MIZA-576346 format. One record per residue (C-alpha): residue number from 1; residue in three letters; x, y, z negated. Coordinates in steps of 0.1 Angstrom, whole numbers, padded with zeros to 4 digits, m for minus. Layout:
N
 resi resn    xx    yy    zz
  NUM  ALA     X     Y     Z
...
This chain:
303
 resi resn    xx    yy    zz
    1  MET  0000  0000  0000
    2  LEU  0028  0025 m0010
    3  ILE  0047  0018  0022
    4  SER  0016  0022  0044
    5  ILE  0010  0056  0028
    6  LEU  0046  0066  0032
    7  LEU  0047  0055  0069
    8  ARG  0014  0074  0076
    9  GLN  0029  0106  0060
   10  ILE  0061  0102  0080
   11  ALA  0041  0098  0112
   12  ILE  0021  0130  0105
   13  MET  0053  0148  0097
   14  ALA  0069  0136  0130
   15  LEU  0039  0149  0150
   16  LEU  0041  0182  0133
   17  ILE  0079  0184  0140
   18  ALA  0070  0176  0177
   19  VAL  0046  0206  0177
   20  GLY  0073  0229  0164
   21  LEU  0097  0216  0190
   22  TYR  0072  0222  0217
   23  LEU  0064  0257  0205
   24  CYS  0101  0266  0204
   25  ARG  0110  0251  0238
   26  LYS  0081  0269  0254
   27  GLY  0090  0302  0239
   28  PHE  0058  0305  0218
   29  LEU  0079  0304  0186
   30  THR  0110  0326  0189
   31  ALA  0143  0325  0169
   32  GLN  0131  0355  0150
   33  GLY  0097  0339  0144
   34  SER  0115  0308  0131
   35  ARG  0135  0329  0106
   36  ASP  0104  0347  0095
   37  LEU  0086  0314  0089
   38  GLY  0116  0302  0069
   39  ALA  0115  0333  0047
   40  ILE  0077  0328  0042
   41  LEU  0082  0292  0033
   42  LEU  0110  0298  0008
   43  ARG  0097  0330 m0008
   44  ILE  0059  0324 m0008
   45  ILE  0047  0289  0000
   46  ILE  0071  0267 m0019
   47  PRO  0069  0289 m0050
   48  CYS  0031  0287 m0049
   49  VAL  0033  0249 m0046
   50  ILE  0054  0248 m0077
   51  VAL  0034  0272 m0098
   52  LYS  0002  0255 m0089
   53  SER  0016  0221 m0100
   54  TYR  0022  0235 m0135
   55  ILE m0014  0248 m0139
   56  ILE m0026  0216 m0157
   57  GLN m0037  0209 m0192
   58  TYR m0009  0209 m0216
   59  SER m0001  0177 m0236
   60  ARG  0029  0162 m0254
   61  GLU  0030  0134 m0228
   62  ARG  0032  0159 m0200
   63  LEU  0060  0177 m0217
   64  LEU  0079  0145 m0221
   65  GLU  0074  0137 m0184
   66  LEU  0088  0171 m0175
   67  ALA  0119  0165 m0196
   68  LEU  0123  0130 m0182
   69  SER  0120  0143 m0146
   70  ALA  0146  0169 m0153
   71  GLY  0170  0144 m0168
   72  LEU  0166  0120 m0138
   73  ALA  0170  0148 m0113
   74  LEU  0202  0160 m0130
   75  ALA  0216  0124 m0131
   76  GLY  0208  0121 m0094
   77  PHE  0224  0154 m0083
   78  VAL  0256  0148 m0104
   79  LEU  0260  0114 m0088
   80  ALA  0253  0127 m0053
   81  MET  0278  0156 m0056
   82  GLY  0304  0133 m0071
   83  ILE  0301  0107 m0042
   84  ALA  0301  0135 m0016
   85  TYR  0332  0151 m0031
   86  LEU  0350  0117 m0033
   87  ALA  0342  0112  0004
   88  TYR  0350  0146  0018
   89  GLY  0367  0168 m0008
   90  ARG  0371  0205  0000
   91  CYS  0384  0200  0035
   92  ARG  0352  0188  0053
   93  ARG  0328  0214  0038
   94  ILE  0298  0208  0060
   95  GLU  0299  0170  0054
   96  ASN  0303  0175  0017
   97  PHE  0274  0199  0014
   98  ALA  0252  0177  0037
   99  ALA  0258  0145  0018
  100  ALA  0253  0161 m0016
  101  PHE  0221  0181 m0011
  102  CYS  0188  0165 m0001
  103  ASN  0156  0181  0013
  104  ALA  0136  0179 m0019
  105  GLY  0115  0209 m0011
  106  PHE  0106  0208  0026
  107  ILE  0103  0170  0029
  108  GLY  0103  0158 m0007
  109  ILE  0072  0177 m0017
  110  PRO  0050  0163  0012
  111  LEU  0062  0128  0006
  112  VAL  0057  0129 m0031
  113  GLN  0022  0144 m0027
  114  ALA  0013  0117 m0002
  115  VAL  0026  0088 m0023
  116  ILE  0018  0099 m0059
  117  GLY m0007  0127 m0055
  118  GLU m0008  0163 m0066
  119  GLU  0007  0155 m0100
  120  GLY  0038  0143 m0082
  121  VAL  0048  0179 m0074
  122  PHE  0049  0185 m0112
  123  TYR  0074  0157 m0115
  124  VAL  0095  0168 m0085
  125  ALA  0097  0205 m0094
  126  ALA  0127  0199 m0116
  127  SER  0145  0183 m0086
  128  ILE  0138  0215 m0066
  129  ALA  0150  0238 m0094
  130  LEU  0182  0219 m0099
  131  LEU  0187  0217 m0061
  132  ASN  0186  0255 m0058
  133  LEU  0208  0259 m0089
  134  PHE  0235  0236 m0076
  135  GLN  0233  0249 m0040
  136  TRP  0239  0284 m0051
  137  THR  0267  0275 m0075
  138  TYR  0286  0243 m0066
  139  GLY  0274  0245 m0029
  140  VAL  0287  0280 m0025
  141  PHE  0320  0269 m0040
  142  ILE  0322  0240 m0015
  143  MET  0314  0263  0014
  144  THR  0338  0291  0004
  145  ASP  0364  0274 m0019
  146  ARG  0360  0306 m0040
  147  ARG  0347  0306 m0075
  148  ASP  0340  0344 m0074
  149  ALA  0315  0338 m0046
  150  ILE  0290  0323 m0071
  151  SER  0266  0350 m0084
  152  ALA  0244  0345 m0114
  153  LYS  0222  0374 m0101
  154  THR  0216  0356 m0069
  155  ILE  0205  0324 m0087
  156  ALA  0182  0344 m0110
  157  LYS  0166  0361 m0081
  158  ASN  0159  0329 m0062
  159  PRO  0121  0326 m0056
  160  VAL  0120  0289 m0063
  161  VAL  0138  0293 m0096
  162  ILE  0115  0322 m0106
  163  ALA  0084  0301 m0097
  164  ILE  0096  0272 m0119
  165  VAL  0102  0296 m0148
  166  VAL  0067  0311 m0143
  167  GLY  0052  0276 m0140
  168  VAL  0068  0262 m0171
  169  VAL  0057  0293 m0191
  170  LEU  0021  0289 m0179
  171  PHE  0022  0252 m0188
  172  VAL  0038  0255 m0223
  173  SER  0020  0287 m0233
  174  ARG m0014  0273 m0221
  175  ILE m0023  0307 m0207
  176  PRO m0057  0303 m0189
  177  VAL m0054  0310 m0151
  178  PRO m0086  0324 m0134
  179  GLY m0101  0300 m0108
  180  ILE m0098  0326 m0080
  181  VAL m0060  0327 m0086
  182  THR m0057  0289 m0087
  183  SER m0077  0286 m0054
  184  THR m0055  0312 m0037
  185  LEU m0024  0293 m0048
  186  GLY m0040  0261 m0035
  187  TYR m0047  0276  0000
  188  ILE m0011  0289  0003
  189  ALA  0003  0257 m0011
  190  GLY m0016  0237  0016
  191  MET  0006  0254  0042
  192  ASN  0037  0238  0029
  193  THR  0038  0206  0050
  194  PRO  0028  0221  0084
  195  VAL  0051  0251  0081
  196  ALA  0081  0231  0069
  197  MET  0077  0206  0097
  198  LEU  0072  0232  0124
  199  LEU  0105  0247  0112
  200  MET  0122  0213  0115
  201  GLY  0110  0212  0151
  202  THR  0126  0246  0158
  203  TYR  0159  0232  0145
  204  MET  0157  0202  0167
  205  ALA  0148  0224  0197
  206  LYS  0183  0240  0194
  207  LEU  0199  0207  0203
  208  SER  0198  0183  0232
  209  TRP  0193  0146  0224
  210  ARG  0228  0140  0236
  211  GLN  0242  0164  0211
  212  LEU  0220  0149  0184
  213  LEU  0228  0113  0190
  214  LEU  0264  0113  0202
  215  ASP  0281  0133  0175
  216  LYS  0300  0105  0158
  217  ARG  0312  0128  0130
  218  ALA  0277  0133  0118
  219  TYR  0268  0096  0113
  220  GLY  0292  0091  0083
  221  CYS  0277  0119  0062
  222  VAL  0241  0110  0073
  223  LEU  0247  0074  0062
  224  LEU  0260  0086  0029
  225  ARG  0230  0109  0025
  226  LEU  0203  0085  0034
  227  VAL  0216  0051  0023
  228  VAL  0247  0051  0000
  229  ILE  0237  0079 m0024
  230  PRO  0200  0068 m0027
  231  ALA  0212  0032 m0034
  232  ALA  0236  0045 m0061
  233  ILE  0209  0066 m0077
  234  LEU  0185  0037 m0076
  235  LEU  0211  0016 m0094
  236  VAL  0215  0043 m0121
  237  PHE  0177  0045 m0125
  238  TRP  0175  0008 m0128
  239  VAL  0201  0007 m0156
  240  LEU  0184  0036 m0175
  241  PRO  0154  0026 m0198
  242  VAL  0128  0045 m0178
  243  GLN  0093  0034 m0184
  244  ASN  0073  0059 m0165
  245  GLU  0074  0046 m0129
  246  ASN  0057  0076 m0113
  247  VAL  0083  0100 m0127
  248  ALA  0112  0078 m0116
  249  LEU  0096  0073 m0082
  250  ALA  0091  0110 m0076
  251  ALA  0127  0118 m0086
  252  TYR  0139  0090 m0064
  253  LEU  0118  0100 m0034
  254  ALA  0132  0135 m0036
  255  ALA  0168  0121 m0038
  256  ALA  0162  0098 m0007
  257  THR  0152  0126  0016
  258  PRO  0175  0138  0045
  259  VAL  0200  0166  0046
  260  GLY  0185  0199  0031
  261  ALA  0177  0225  0058
  262  ASN  0193  0252  0036
  263  ILE  0227  0239  0049
  264  CYS  0220  0259  0081
  265  VAL  0215  0291  0061
  266  PHE  0247  0286  0041
  267  ALA  0267  0276  0072
  268  GLN  0257  0309  0089
  269  GLN  0262  0330  0058
  270  TYR  0297  0317  0051
  271  GLU  0308  0313  0087
  272  CYS  0311  0275  0087
  273  ASP  0302  0251  0116
  274  TYR  0266  0261  0121
  275  GLN  0260  0239  0151
  276  PHE  0272  0208  0133
  277  SER  0251  0217  0102
  278  VAL  0220  0217  0125
  279  VAL  0231  0183  0138
  280  THR  0233  0168  0103
  281  VAL  0198  0181  0094
  282  CYS  0181  0169  0126
  283  LEU  0199  0135  0128
  284  SER  0192  0127  0092
  285  THR  0156  0138  0096
  286  VAL  0151  0115  0126
  287  LEU  0169  0085  0109
  288  SER  0150  0090  0077
  289  ILE  0119  0077  0095
  290  LEU  0136  0043  0091
  291  THR  0156  0047  0060
  292  VAL  0131  0063  0036
  293  PRO  0105  0034  0039
  294  ALA  0134  0009  0035
  295  MET  0148  0026  0004
  296  VAL  0113  0030 m0011
  297  SER  0107 m0008 m0005
  298  LEU  0139 m0015 m0024
  299  ALA  0128  0009 m0052
  300  GLN  0095 m0010 m0055
  301  MET  0114 m0042 m0062
  302  VAL  0138 m0025 m0087
  303  LEU  0119  0001 m0106
């Protein structure tokens, strides 16, 4: 049942990506339009998804689930960053970043929503917060090899980090939220999957299939991102005494997603190999159609 839900969601996402590719190739969605969509997704849609996920009735059990999801996410990222660094060090910056950081927001949220339901976003929010924190600290260090490039101000101003702080405050303080606000957040949050997948389509439109499939350098880090690191994380989750399967599955689903799309933004900003960063995102997204169901099947047997 779980795999059929997952495959159905991946098929829907693939069709949405194809629509984005078509719009970009035909000129209906320009490069500037793509950048604007990305800004809307990062600054408005994903924060609304996260805030809405925390507008639920407070309970001690929920608080413990929040703490557990944060702990599992932290363990997963530390392991992923460690494996990526051992494989690539500071010399191969794009590969290091690509292997270390997953697409927990753009692809992780839709997958978790499809498999676990709306409450799954509550579990995966910690993964998204830590992803942003580590990208803007450790990730910047990897891209620049400069410690002074890391800015606490930039992290504090990140819309996703702000959304999680707001969400946690609403959850813990039990502040009542008017129904009209909740409904508005819901409408905006519903845009997450289609907008994120249209954006993935615009990334793919920038490459030919030859560029995408014949870049041998990309396969190593994509294999690390999609198979080796999720397998290592699954082993750690299996060893840990985790009793809440849904929380563990949400954290694992986020960790098994392809290369995070933010790598393209970082590559442009810090003058790294932007073209290759796009290849890692697109190739890993295509191959994740095969790897994610396989890794989740394995997780079902282990967790």
